C-alpha positions in Angstrom: -20.1 -130.9 -18.4 -20.0 -127.6 -17.8 -17.6 -126.4 -14.6 -20.3 -124.6 -12.2 -17.2 -122.8 -11.2 -17.0 -121.2 -14.0 -20.5 -119.9 -14.5 -20.3 -118.3 -11.1 -18.5 -114.9 -10.0 -15.8 -114.3 -7.2 -18.1 -112.8 -5.0 -20.5 -115.5 -5.2 -16.7 -118.1 -5.4 -15.9 -117.1 -2.3 -18.8 -116.7 -0.4 -19.2 -120.8 -1.6 -16.2 -121.2 0.6 -16.3 -119.6 3.4 -20.1 -121.9 3.9 -17.7 -124.6 3.3 -15.0 -123.7 5.0 -17.5 -123.6 8.1 -19.5 -126.5 7.7 -16.7 -128.5 7.5 -15.2 -126.8 11.2 -18.6 -127.6 12.4 -17.1 -131.4 12.1 -19.9 -131.8 8.6 -18.2 -133.1 5.3 -18.5 -131.4 1.9 -19.4 -134.2 -0.4 -20.4 -133.6 -4.9 -24.5 -132.9 -3.7 -23.7 -131.3 -1.6 -21.5 -128.7 -2.4 -23.6 -128.1 -6.0 -26.9 -127.3 -3.4 -24.6 -124.2 -2.0 -23.5 -123.4 -5.1 -26.3 -123.7 -6.8 -28.2 -121.1 -3.3 -25.9 -118.5 -3.7 -25.4 -118.1 -7.3 -29.3 -117.3 -6.7 -30.8 -113.4 -6.6 -34.2 -114.5 -4.7 -36.0 -117.4 -2.8 -35.9 -120.3 -4.9 -38.1 -123.8 -4.6 -36.5 -126.8 -3.9 -37.8 -128.1 -7.1 -36.7 -125.0 -9.2 -33.2 -125.6 -7.4 -32.9 -129.2 -8.5 -33.7 -128.3 -11.6 -31.6 -126.3 -11.9 -28.7 -128.1 -10.0 -30.0 -131.1 -12.4 -28.3 -128.8 -15.4 -24.8 -129.6 -14.9 -24.5 -132.5 -12.1 -27.0 -135.6 -11.1 -28.2 -135.1 -8.0 -31.8 -136.4 -6.0 -34.2 -134.8 -5.3 -34.4 -135.7 -1.9 -30.1 -135.1 -1.6 -31.9 -131.2 -2.5 -34.3 -130.9 0.6 -31.7 -132.8 2.7 -29.2 -130.6 2.1 -30.9 -127.4 2.2 -32.1 -128.9 6.0 -28.7 -128.7 6.5 -27.7 -125.3 5.0 -30.7 -124.0 7.2 -30.0 -125.8 10.9 -26.4 -124.6 10.5 -27.7 -120.9 9.9 -26.9 -120.7 6.6 -29.3 -120.4 5.1 -33.4 -119.6 5.8 -36.3 -121.4 4.8 -39.7 -118.9 4.1 -42.7 -121.0 4.8 -45.3 -119.3 2.8 -49.5 -119.6 2.9 -50.5 -121.6 0.3 -47.7 -122.3 -1.8 -44.2 -124.3 -2.0 -41.5 -123.3 0.8 -38.5 -120.9 -0.7 -35.0 -120.9 0.6 -32.0 -118.5 0.4 -29.1 -117.7 1.6 -29.4 -115.6 5.1 -28.6 -112.0 4.0 -26.5 -111.7 7.1 -24.8 -114.7 6.8 -21.1 -114.4 7.2 -18.4 -117.3 8.1 -18.7 -116.5 11.2 -22.2 -116.9 10.9 -25.0 -114.4 11.5 -24.1 -110.5 12.1 -25.8 -109.2 15.2 -27.3 -106.0 14.7 
């Protein structure tokens, strides 16, 4: 099994750590499936479907599609990610461009 931390750069590792810190501070646990979803989503250059993310994660970690959806929905609820509903196609997800450990930046 490939260590996912070896596949991402320092900036992405910092982002994963920041997201995990924020989620823990809100009283939520960081389990292996949740961390795998966070790592995979942080590593995406553009918005991705839950199914595509699931396929990517399954290359290195055993996870169910429902665990991917549940964790994506949690990240959206906590303000880390955004869900884009595209008419006629599947919804896509991405880390919010303005996300910081303190939440979205105000303009």
